[in-house]
N, C-alpha and C positions, 0 to 999 in steps of 0.2 A: 538567098532568094533573087530568082532573074523573073524578065517578063519574057518569058519563052515564046521566039519564033521557030522553035522546032515545031514538028509535026507533033500529033497526040503519041503517036506510039516512040517519037525519039523521048519526048518530055516523062512518060512513065518508065521507059527503060533507063533514064538517069536518075530519076527518082526513087526507082530501087534500086538502086547502086548506091545511092547515097543513103539509102535508109539504114542497109546495114554499116554504113560507118556512123552514125548519127546513133545508130542504139546502142554503140558501144563507148562514145562519149562519155568521161564521167558528169558527173553532177555539176560542179562547178563549172564546168564550159560552156552547159547548156543555161543556167544563171545568166552566166556572162552574157551569153548571147540575148536572153531577153532585157538585161538591164541594158544595153546598148540599143537595142530596138526601142524601148521606153522613152530613153533620152534623145534620141533621133526624133520621135514623132515628136515629142513633147516641142520639142525646138521648132519643127516644122509645121505647127497648129495654122498658123497664119493663112501658109502657103495650100495645107490640106483644106482648109474650110471655105476657104476661095474655089478652090476646084469644085467642093462639093454645092456651093452654092449655084455652080453653073449647071451642075445637074440636077440640080432643085426648080431650076429655071425651067428647063426645058420639061422636067417632070411633069411642073405643075401646067405648062402649055400643054403638053400629052395627054393630062385628066381631063384638062378643061374643051379637049376635042374628042374627048369619050376612048382615048387607046388605053392609059394607064387609071387603075383605080387609086382613090383620095386612098386607102389603106397602105398602099404600094407606096405612094407618095410621101406619107408619114413615116415609113420604117427606112425613107431614104436619108431624110435629115440628121445628118450629123451632129449639129448644134442644135437638137432639140431638148431639153429639158435636162443637162447634166450627160448627156449621151456621150459626149466626149471624154469628159474628167472618166465616165465609167469606164470607155475603152483603155484608158490610158491608165485606171487603176487595175483595171482587170489582168492588165500584163503583167505588173508589180507581185499582183497576187496569187500569179498564177507561177512566178518564179520562187514564193516564199512557201510554197504548200512542199510536203514532204514528198521525195522523189520516188514516183511509182514503179520505177525498171530495177526489177532483180531483188522484189520482197519475196519471202522465203513465205510461202504460206500453208506447206503443209513438209511434215517429214517424218518418213517410217523409214523404219528398219526391217529390211526383207529377211537378210540374215545376217549373221558374223560375218561385217568386214563388206557388208554390201548395204548402202543407203541409196531411200530413193526422195528428191525433193520436187516439190511443185513452184515454179518459180516464175514472177509477173514480167512479161516483156512486151515489147512493141508489135501492135499488129502490124504495121510494115509502111504500108502508101495508102493513104488516105486521097478522095477526090472528094472534094466539095463545089457545090454546083450550088449558086445563090443569087436572089434577086434581090435590089434594093438594099442593101444591108454593109455598106463600104466596113463598117467597124467589123464586120467578117474575118476581114483580112488579117487584121490586128487579134483578132480572138484565135484564130484557126490557126497561123504562124504561131502563137506564143505557145498555146495544148501542144502543137505539134511537136515543135523544139523538146518543151519539158518533159513530153510521154514518149520521145525517141522515133516518132513516126516522121516517115517523110510524107508532104502532103502538094497536090494538085489542087488549084484552084482556079474554078471558072466563075465570072462574074457576068451580070447583067449588063445589058448595053446601058440601061439607063443608071448605071452605076460609074462608065469608063471614066470619065474623069477623077473622082474620087478614088476609083481603082488605082490609075495610073497614078497618081500622086504619092498613094500610100505604099504603095509597092515599092516604087522607086525608092523610097525615106529609106524602107526597111531592107530593101539590096544593100545599100549604101553601109548601111550599119554592120549588117550582116559578113559583107567582105572583109572585115576588120577582125570576127569571131574565127572559132574551129566550126563552125557550123556547116558543113559543104553546098555550095552554094545550090546546088540543084536539090538539097533536098526539099525545101518549098519552091513548086513550080508554080507560076503565075501564067496562066494561056489566056490571052487577049483575043486571040483569032476567033472570029463570028463563025459559027454553024459549026460547031466541032463537037457538041456536045454527044451525037449519035457514036461518032469514033471512040469516044474518051469511055462511053459505057459499054463498051465491045470489048475492052483491053482487061478481062477479066483474069487473063493469066500475071500481067503486072498489077493491078490494083485491088487492093485486100478490102477496102468498105469502101463503100460511096455515102456520102452525106449531103443531101439538099436542105439547104436553107431559102425557104419562099412560099410561094401559095402553094395550094392542094392542088392546084392543077400541074404545078411542077414535081410536087411529090411524085403526085399519081403518074406522071409521064415517065419518071425515073424508075419508080418502082417495076412498071410495068415494060420497059426495054433495058434491062439489062440482066445479065448471071451476076452481078457482081454483089453480095449483101448489101442491103438498105437499110441505115439507119435513119430513122424520122419519123416524122408523121403528116398526114396528110389535112389534117383538120385539128381547129381547137375548140371544140364545140364543148363546153363545160357549163356544167349546172350548177347551182347553190338550190338546196333546198331548205325552207324557212317552215319548222315546225312552231306549233302554238304555244310551248313555252320558251321560245327564244326572247332576249332581252330587245324591247325595239330599238331603244338608241343604237345599242351594237350591232343590232342586224342592218341598221339603215349604214351605221359605218361600215359596215364590212361588205355591204354591196356597192355603196357608192364607188370604194376603192377597186373594187372587184371591175367594174362596171367601167370608169372613167378613169382612172390612173392612167391609163395607154388602152383605148379601146381598139386598136389595130393588132394588139399583141394576141399571140395565140393561147394566152392565160388568162382573158380577159373573159366573164364570164356572158354567155350568151342566152340561157334560160335560167330564169327563176321558176322552181316547182313550190307553189304554196298548198301548205295541209290545210283543208276547206275549215276548218276551228279557228286558223289562223288571218282569215278572210278580212274581219271588221275589226281586228285585236293589232296585229303585227303590222298587216301586209301596208295599212294608211303610213303608217311610221314611215317605212320604208321607201312606198313609195312618193311621200311629199318628199323625199330627201334625193330621191333618184330622179323625180321631175325638175326639182328645183337646179339640180347640177346638170340638167340640158336632154335627160333620157327619155327617148320616145317609148311607151311600155305598150308595146302587142299581146293585148289579153284576151284568155279565152273566157266564153261568155259569163261564167261565175265571179273570176276575179273582175270584169270591167262592170260587171253590176255593184259589186262592191266597192270598187273605188268610186265609180259615179255618184255614188251613194253619200263616202266621206270623205273624198277631196274639194278644197276648197274650187270655187269655181274656175277659177284663172289656171288650175291645173289640172282641167278636164279635155282641154286640147292636144295634150301629151297621151292620153287615153285611147288608143286604137283597136279596134278588134282585130284578130290577128288571123292567120289562115292557117293550115296544117302546117306548110312549108316553113313560118316562123320556127316554127319547133325542131327542127331537121338544119337551119341555117347557121353557118359563119358570119353575122353581121359585120364584127371586124368595123363599129361605127359605132355611136350612140346610140344603139337600138337593143329591147330586151325582151324578149318573150316571156311571158306570165301563165302560167299555165296550172289548174287547182290539181289538186289529188286530194286523196281520203285517206294515205296513212302513211308513212315510212316505206311500206312494205310495196306500195305501189307507186311511189317516187324511186326505190332504187330498181325496181325494174322498167321503167322509166329511162333512167341514165344508162341501165346497159344497155338497154332497144335501141336508143337514139344518141348517146354520147359517141365522144371519139377517145374515151379511154386516157384523156390526158388528165384532165384537175376537175375535182368535184367537192364541193364542200355541205355539208349540213352545219345548221344554225338552230342549236337547239341545249337549252339549260340541265338535258337529261345525259347523262354520262353512258347510261345503258343503251339509248337511242342513239346515240354518236358512236359506240363501239360496233352498233350493229350495221349501222350505217357504211361506217368503216371499212370494215369486214365484207360485207357484201357486196359495194358495188367496186366491179372490175376496171380500174382505172391507174394510174402509174403515181397520180399523186391523191389520195383522199383526206380531207382538213375537216376539222371540227372547231368551228367559230374562229375563221382565220381566212383573210383574204383569197381566192385564186391566185393571185399576183404573186403568192409567194412561191408559186411554183416558177424557181428560176437558183440556177447553177450558183451565183454568188450568193442570195439571200440563202441557201443549204448551206454555204462554207464551201463547196466545192472550188471555187475560185470563179472563174469565167468560163462558159457552157459552150460545147460545141454546137447544140443542138437539145432537144427534148424530144426522147424517147419515147413513142407508145407499143415498140415491139413486146414478146413476152419472152426474148432470147438476150443472152449477153449484158445489153443493157436496157434501163430502162427510167424513165423519166429524166430530170437534167443531166446529161452528159458530162460531165469533166475528166479529169487526167484517168482516174478510174475504167472511166467507160472506154479509153481508148487505149487499155492493156488487155493482152491475152496470157497465157502462160503456157508455159514448156514444163516437161518434167525430166529432169536429171538424175541418175544413175549412176555412184561414183562404186566399183566392185575392185576385187582382186583379183579376174580371171574366172570369174564366175559363169557359170553354162545353165542353160536350162535341163540339160540330159540329166542331171543328179536330182533333182526335184519331182515328186510326183507321188502315189499312193502304194505302190509294190513294196517289197523288201527290199531292205538297202537304201531305198529312197529317200533324200531329204525332204524335208517339211518348211514352208518359209515362215517366217516369225509372225511375222506384219504387226512390230510393235510402234504404235505412236511415239515420235521422238518429241521432246520439247523445240520448240521456235527458235 
């Protein structure tokens, strides 16, 4: 890993060459590199968190001056609620996962002495552009090394101090391993994103990590395939048969455990027959946790008639935009629907296809909801915050994808792999195969893996 002073083209060319070396390194060499990275970062904790504190101080001032959002400041804080420990644990989790490179996923006997295999292989060179997420450097470096991919990382200016501190430590650790120095390129030069996005001949996949503005910009300004999501507009549908205490717990966790996260719930859809039964219990818990409820007419009327007087200030009349907004704060839109079908239509029309939840005691309704909602994650009686690579057992994730090709949902090692076909023959040629007299036919027999 190096802090690259090269031009974007030079960095991409070097990363491409390094990717060819990294792709064929043995598992032990890639795992040893991850062990070295973990140990080096662990030893440099105080130094890195001090650098992060300087970034945070500047970011908080920028937010106070109206130049940065509070959600972005929250994402920048590497010391928040175990974030540092999660980052370090993620490196070892990735190291200990099964090697994804070279796995045979299909074997076919085409003919005697002619066998076809489909084998997993790295994508090549990844471009990761991120805002205010200093842990991304360690996350992506770990995933890239383990999966045999090279990576170019470009961080936002708000995380510069953290970026330099972490990258310097990782760079020194990798110098003592077999991973090529150019396999992880850290670009610090400002205003190089347009140049990087133009390098589709050298870069195989772009992964944005940050605001929806960043993701939309990247998707609109490159020919490189983009893996990511622009918004995390997640929904919870509260059905009349849901257990009130369970519903309250799930909703509080979905909204308050990390409001700035892309998997935080933003809209609560309430079945009309649950307005005066289940909803007040859940709403009371949400308000107690500091959540503002932006309610449509029917849900507002129900809550104003059932909540304690000291909770009513948190019940606010919603505007239409509140049901199409990623609030990224302790704000929750509340909308009334008359049926599961209406809830499904709303989610599919207004959601971002990220993560959506149904709270119900009916297995039949839950399965219908999960089948009909067109999202990367659809859960029954579980928090939206479960949408996470580490919680899925994938190890740390490179991001969450709402794409419908290649990879969807939390993207870990498997999502950073592609495949190639290998044929082993003995001088076989196509001319002898066909439908006519004297022609041979392919056997196409499936073989065990």
